[in-house]
N, C-alpha and C positions, 0 to 999 in steps of 0.2 A: 423638345417633346411637341404633341402635339396638343395645339389648344383644346379645350372642350365647349362647346358649343353652348350658348346660353339662350334661358328664354327673350323673346322682345321683352324690351322693356312695357309695352306697351299691348295689349292682345287685339285679335281684329279684330271683333267688336269697334274698338276702343280707335283703333287705327282707324278704322271705317265713318266713326260719324267725326275723327277730326279730321278727315281729309279735305271736306267741301272747305275749310278755313284754312287747311295749308297751301292748298290751292287760290286762293282766294287774297290772301299775302302775299304769294308768288307773283299774281296777277300785277298789284300794288307797289312793292317790289320794280316790276318790271318797267309800267308808270311811271314813277317816279324816280326811274336810270333815265328813261329816257328825256323826261323834263330837265332834268338838273345835269343833261352829260357834260355843260363846261365845267361846270364846276368841280365835277365829281373827274374830270381829268384833268385840271389844275390844283386840287387836291384840299381845296376848299369846304367839299361837304365828303362825307361819307354815308354809306348804307349802310349796316348789322344789319343781316336777318336771323333771327330764330324761329322756330317751328311756327309762335304764335301770336310774336310781333318782331316790329321791325324797328328799329334805329336809326332816327338821320342827323348825324354830329355835323354842324355847322359850326365854321370858324368864326368867332366872333368877329375878328377884322373884317370881314365883308359883311356886318347886321349894324355894328355900334360905333362910334367915334371913340375915343380911349377916356373912359373912364364913365360916358354914357350910357343911357338902359335907352335911346328915343333910337327909334329905325330909323338909319338914312334911305334917301329916296333908291338908291339902287337893289339894299337889304328889300326894300317895298315890292321891286320888281321880281326879287326870289321867291321871295316868301307870301305875295297874291296869290299866282298860280300852285303852291304848295297845299296852301288852305283850300284853293277852291277844287283838288285834288279828296283832300280830307272832307269836306262838305258832303261829296257824294258817299262816303263810308255808309253802309247796311247802320243802323240801328244796333247800337249792344259796343263800338267798340270804343274804347277811351286813350284818349290824347293827354297825355302829359308832357307837358314843356318844362324840361330842366334848364337852368341856368349854373355857368360855374366858374370859378376867376380862377388865375394864378394865386401864390399865395401873398405877395405884395401888399401889401397894406393899405387901403385907400381910404379918406380924411376930408370930404370935399364938404361945400353947402348942401348937395344933395344925396350925399351917400357915406353916411359916418362909418360904415365897414362894407366889406365885400359880401358880407350876407345880404346886405340892404341889395347893395348894388345888383348880385347874381340874381337875386326873385326879382327886382325889376326888370331884367331884360328878361325873363320868363314869364314875367306881367305882360310887357312890352306886344314879345309875340300871338301868345295866347288872346288880347285884346284884336290886334289885329286878323285872327283865325275866324274871331267873331264879327269883324266886320265880312267877311266870307263866307257867311253863313254856316260855319260850324258848331252844330249845335253846341250852346252851355252847357248841358248835364255832360256831355263827352271829353272836355276839357279838363283841366288841371295846371296850378302851375307850382312850382319848387323850386326854392337856390339853394347852391350845396355850397356857395361862397368858396372856399380854396381845400374846400374836401373834396377825394376820390379824383384827384392828380390822372389825369392819363398819359401823362410825361415826367421828367424831373425836370425841379423850378429852377436848377442849377445852374439852365441854360435860356439864352431869349426864345430859342428854337421851340424848348418845350414849355415855356410860359406862354408864348402865341399858342401852344394846340390846348393848355390847360384852360383858356380863354374861352368857350362855347357855349353853346346853346344846341341843347339834343331833345328830339322828338321822339317819345316813344309811343308810338301805335301800339295798343293790346289789342289781340283778336276775340271778339265774345266769347265764353266758356260753349262748347258743345254741348248741342242740345242732351238732355238726358236719355237713357235706353228707356224707352216705353215696355211696360210690362204687362 
């Protein structure tokens, strides 16, 4: 049976208003793809683009020693240039750094729970971005512990995938139509 055409979700005016933002997000993605090409090729970093946001998913193994929240020197070599790119974003962009763990409980002298570890890892990345001149007003950190896994925790590979940091870059809201 023929499929009936539906109205576009956005009106032409709305599409026109968000077009420059969508274009800017695509440019940001291309810049990050070029910068992170080796890590993307090795599946250590994944970029996921939505129309008004971009997520950089980093395997925690390339950032932190097991059970730690201090960025390794190798991690700083990757994250520093990301921070430099983010520091150039115009005002209004929001950068949320999210930390995640697997479901294996942690209880060390530094971290009594996965909540603390995931949040401390996110804060470590935020602190590095601040050193790279990313505006503090654009930054926030969130810890999700074992919640919101991207893979099953039943395998070593799944647990490794769940131990991650995600950087969510959200474009500013499009300007309102002038009346």
